[in-house]
N, C-alpha and C positions, 0 to 999 in steps of 0.2 A: 365470196360468201363462206363462211365456215360455221361449224357447230359451236354451241356454247362450251363444250369441253375443250375444243381446240383453242377457242378464244381465251380461255383461262390459262391454258398452257403457254400460249403465245405472250400473253400479258405477264406471266412469270418470268419469262425470257427477257421481256422488255424491261421489267424492274431491275433484273441483273445488269442489263445494258446501261440503264440510267445510273446505277451506282458506279460502275467501272468506267463507262465512257459517256459522260452526259453530253458532250457536243454531238457525237454520233447519234445518239438517242434523239437529240432535238431535230437532226436532219430527217430521221425516219418519221417522226411525228409530222413534221411540216409537210413531208412528201405524201405519206400514206394516209394520215388523218385529215389534214387541212387541204389536201390536194394542191399544194404549191408546186409549180413546176421546178425542175432542177435548174433550169435557167434562171428563174427569179430568185431562187435560194442562193445561187452563185453570186448573182448581182447584189443581193442584200449583204452577202458576207465578203464582198469585193474579192472574189476568188474566181479562178478559171472553172468553167463548168466541168472539165474533165476532173479536176481535183475533187469537185463535189461528188461526181460519180464514183470515184475511187474511194472516198470516205464513207459513202453510203454502201459500197460493196464490202467494207470492212464491217460496218454495223450489221448488214445482213448475214454475213459470215459469222459474226458473233452469235446471232440468233440461231443460226443453223447449227454451230457448235454446241450451244446450250441444249438444243433439242437432241442432238447426237449423244452427248453426255448423260442425258437423262433417260436415253435409249427409248424415246417416245415416238411413235408413228401416228401422225395426225390423220383425222378422217378423210380430210380433203386430198390426201395423197392417194387415196384409193379410187 
């Protein structure tokens, strides 16, 4: 659960991810928004689950990098 301000900040980072790495964006949306398991995502993409996990870590790292570059501290970190 996060505040509206945090949500807007994260949404901005997600839009940047969508522009730069649409595949990784789709993985995060499938997992976090639609609650599809990593195993099911891997099966749908005909990939090893470990590879999906790595690709999701890349996407999450991108989001973390966006937050770091913007020098933003989210309320849910407190």
